[in-house]
C-alpha positions as CSV (number, residue, x, y, z in Angstrom):
1,X,262.8,214.1,130.0
2,X,265.8,212.6,128.3
3,X,263.6,210.8,125.8
4,X,262.0,213.6,123.7
5,X,259.9,211.2,121.8
6,X,258.4,209.7,125.0
7,X,257.8,213.3,126.3
8,X,256.0,214.2,123.1
9,X,253.9,211.1,123.3
10,X,252.8,212.0,126.8
11,X,252.0,215.6,125.9
12,X,249.9,214.5,122.9
13,X,248.2,211.7,124.8
14,X,249.8,208.9,122.7
15,X,252.0,206.0,123.6
16,X,255.4,205.7,122.0
17,X,254.2,202.5,120.2
18,X,251.6,204.6,118.4
19,X,254.3,206.9,117.1
20,X,256.3,203.9,115.7
21,X,253.1,202.5,114.1
22,X,252.4,205.8,112.5
23,X,256.0,206.0,111.2
24,X,255.7,202.6,109.6
25,X,252.4,203.5,108.0
26,X,253.7,206.8,106.6
27,X,256.9,205.2,105.4
28,X,255.0,202.4,103.6
29,X,252.7,205.0,102.0
30,X,255.7,207.0,100.8
31,X,257.3,204.0,99.2
32,X,254.2,202.5,97.7
33,X,253.0,205.9,96.3
34,X,256.2,206.8,94.6
35,X,256.6,203.3,93.4
36,X,253.1,203.2,92.0
37,X,253.5,206.5,90.1
38,X,256.8,205.4,88.7
39,X,255.4,202.0,87.8
40,X,252.7,203.7,85.8
41,X,255.3,205.8,84.0
42,X,257.3,202.6,83.3
43,X,254.2,200.9,81.9
44,X,253.5,203.9,79.6
45,X,257.1,204.9,78.6
46,X,259.2,201.8,79.2
47,X,262.9,202.1,80.1
48,X,263.2,205.5,78.6
49,X,264.5,209.0,79.4
50,X,260.9,210.0,80.2
51,X,260.8,207.4,83.0
52,X,263.7,208.9,84.8
53,X,262.7,212.6,84.3
54,X,259.1,211.9,85.5
55,X,260.4,210.5,88.8
56,X,261.4,214.0,90.0
57,X,257.9,215.3,89.3
58,X,256.5,212.4,91.3
59,X,258.7,212.7,94.3
60,X,258.3,216.5,94.6
61,X,254.7,216.6,95.8
62,X,255.0,213.4,97.8
63,X,258.2,213.8,99.9
64,X,257.7,217.1,101.8
65,X,254.1,216.6,103.2
66,X,254.8,212.9,104.1
67,X,258.2,213.7,105.7
68,X,256.7,216.6,107.8
69,X,254.2,214.3,109.4
70,X,257.2,213.2,111.6
71,X,258.6,215.2,114.5
72,X,262.2,213.9,114.6
73,X,265.1,214.0,112.1
74,X,265.6,210.2,112.0
75,X,261.9,209.6,111.3
76,X,261.8,212.4,108.6
77,X,264.8,211.0,106.9
78,X,263.4,207.5,106.9
79,X,260.2,208.7,105.3
80,X,262.2,210.7,102.7
81,X,264.3,207.7,102.0
82,X,261.3,205.5,101.4
83,X,259.8,208.0,99.0
84,X,262.9,208.3,96.9
85,X,263.6,204.5,97.0
86,X,260.2,203.9,95.6
87,X,261.2,205.8,92.4
88,X,264.7,204.3,92.3
89,X,263.3,200.8,92.6
90,X,261.3,201.2,89.4
91,X,264.3,202.8,87.8
92,X,266.3,199.7,88.7
93,X,264.0,197.6,86.6
94,X,265.1,199.6,83.5
95,X,268.7,198.5,84.2
96,X,267.6,195.1,82.8
97,X,267.0,196.7,79.4
98,X,270.0,196.7,77.0
99,X,269.9,200.5,76.7
100,X,270.5,201.3,80.4
101,X,273.3,200.0,82.5
102,X,273.5,199.4,86.3
103,X,276.1,202.1,86.6
104,X,273.9,204.6,84.8
105,X,271.1,203.7,87.2
106,X,273.4,204.3,90.1
107,X,274.4,207.7,88.8
108,X,270.7,208.7,88.3
109,X,270.0,207.4,91.9
110,X,272.7,209.7,93.3
111,X,271.1,212.7,91.5
112,X,267.7,211.8,93.0
113,X,269.3,211.5,96.5
114,X,270.8,215.0,96.1
115,X,267.5,216.5,94.9
116,X,265.6,214.7,97.7
117,X,268.0,216.1,100.3
118,X,267.3,219.6,99.0
119,X,263.6,219.0,99.3
120,X,263.9,217.8,102.9
121,X,266.1,220.8,103.8
122,X,263.8,223.4,102.3
123,X,260.7,221.8,104.0
124,X,262.3,221.6,107.4
125,X,263.7,225.1,107.2
126,X,260.3,226.5,106.3
127,X,258.8,224.6,109.2
128,X,261.1,226.3,111.6
129,X,259.8,229.7,110.4
130,X,256.6,228.8,112.3
131,X,254.7,227.8,109.2
132,X,252.2,225.1,109.4
133,X,253.2,221.7,107.9
134,X,250.9,222.1,104.9
135,X,252.2,225.7,104.1
136,X,255.8,224.6,104.4
137,X,255.1,221.6,102.1
138,X,253.2,223.7,99.6
139,X,255.9,226.3,99.4
140,X,258.6,223.6,99.0
141,X,256.7,221.9,96.3
142,X,256.1,225.2,94.4
143,X,259.7,226.3,94.6
144,X,261.0,222.9,93.7
145,X,258.7,222.6,90.6
146,X,259.8,226.1,89.6
147,X,263.4,225.0,89.8
148,X,262.7,221.8,87.8
149,X,260.7,223.7,85.1
150,X,262.8,226.8,84.6
151,X,263.8,225.6,81.1
152,X,260.2,226.1,80.2
153,X,259.1,229.3,81.9
154,X,262.4,231.2,82.1
155,X,263.9,230.4,78.6
156,X,261.8,233.0,76.7
157,X,263.2,235.7,79.0
158,X,266.8,234.6,78.6
159,X,268.0,237.1,76.0
160,X,271.0,239.4,75.6
161,X,274.7,238.9,75.7
162,X,274.8,237.1,79.0
163,X,272.1,234.6,78.2
164,X,274.5,231.8,77.2
165,X,276.5,232.1,80.4
166,X,273.4,232.2,82.6
167,X,272.0,229.0,80.9
168,X,275.4,227.3,81.3
169,X,275.4,227.9,85.0
170,X,271.8,226.8,85.5
171,X,272.3,223.7,83.4
172,X,275.5,222.8,85.2
173,X,273.6,222.0,88.5
174,X,270.1,221.1,87.2
175,X,269.0,217.6,88.1
176,X,267.1,216.9,84.9
177,X,269.9,218.0,82.7
178,X,272.3,215.9,84.8
179,X,269.9,212.9,84.3
180,X,269.8,213.6,80.5
181,X,273.6,213.8,80.5
182,X,273.8,210.3,82.0
183,X,271.3,209.0,79.5
184,X,272.4,211.1,76.5
185,X,272.3,208.1,74.3
186,X,268.5,208.1,74.7
187,X,268.2,211.5,73.2
188,X,267.8,215.1,74.5
189,X,264.5,216.0,76.0
190,X,264.7,219.5,74.4
191,X,264.8,217.9,71.0
192,X,261.4,216.2,71.4
193,X,258.7,217.7,69.2
194,X,256.6,218.9,72.1
195,X,259.6,220.5,73.7
196,X,261.0,222.6,70.9
197,X,257.6,223.4,69.4
198,X,255.8,224.5,72.6
199,X,257.9,224.3,75.7
200,X,261.4,225.8,75.4
201,X,263.9,227.6,73.3
202,X,266.9,225.8,74.7
203,X,268.8,224.0,72.1
204,X,267.4,226.3,69.4
205,X,267.8,230.0,70.2
206,X,270.0,229.3,73.2
207,X,272.6,226.5,72.9
208,X,273.6,224.4,75.9
209,X,275.5,221.2,76.7
210,X,274.8,218.6,79.3
211,X,276.8,218.6,82.5
212,X,280.1,216.7,82.0
213,X,279.6,215.1,85.5
214,X,276.8,214.5,87.9
215,X,278.8,215.7,90.9
216,X,278.1,219.5,90.7
217,X,274.4,218.7,90.7
218,X,274.6,216.1,93.5
219,X,276.9,218.0,95.7
220,X,275.2,221.4,95.4
221,X,271.8,219.9,96.3
222,X,273.1,217.8,99.1
223,X,275.1,220.8,100.6
224,X,272.0,223.1,100.3
225,X,269.8,220.5,102.0
226,X,272.2,219.8,104.8
227,X,272.9,223.5,105.5
228,X,269.1,224.2,105.7
229,X,268.7,221.1,108.0
230,X,271.5,222.3,110.2
231,X,270.0,225.8,110.5
232,X,266.6,224.3,111.3
233,X,268.1,222.0,114.0
234,X,269.9,225.0,115.6
235,X,266.8,227.0,115.6
236,X,264.9,224.1,117.1
237,X,267.4,223.7,119.9
238,X,267.3,227.4,120.7
239,X,263.5,227.3,120.9
240,X,263.7,224.4,123.3
241,X,266.1,226.3,125.5
242,X,263.8,229.3,125.6
243,X,260.8,227.1,126.4
244,X,262.8,225.4,129.2
245,X,263.7,228.8,130.7
246,X,260.1,229.9,130.5
247,X,258.9,226.8,132.3
């Protein structure tokens, strides 16, 4: 059939309208969930650096499993967009505070878009490896949290003459450091008491500077996500051709 969605609906015993209803429900859940978590952070922390950093830890476990409930690219991207917009909407409220401008919000929003694109790319690529949706989501979440938290678990092992250069490269494309660079006037997260006493040696034993621009972070994550999506789509088309030949 020319309409793949209708064909899938027939195979699964569902009408196309059921698929659209499910899409709207999942998209609403994605937006409300991310919005609710971010709103709780806003209530606790106010318009602060913690509000923006926490958004990445909210969207990481939400976006992959919700996005993979959908079977087409357009639907997946819509769900992913709803999830990240729920975080960005609460961030926008902080732009009414005197310490954060609308331009700073926009730059942080672009960083979140880049990171979300990477999440979507990794999840769909893993799905094309014949993993179940929950396994693909779980691996994506674990890998993404490992990437976000490397300043905590990796910093004790960054020693030797090349430690500074390794940290410089990792910081250059890291979304949380890019966010902190945009909001540098609110302080550095590594200088918080809990950070330098218990979490990381960055800024103490290992010096670093915030990225001078958001674009290395944004572009690197978007490119990685798009490349993985492209590979996944090519794999999917090849599998459909093989299935058609078998039939």
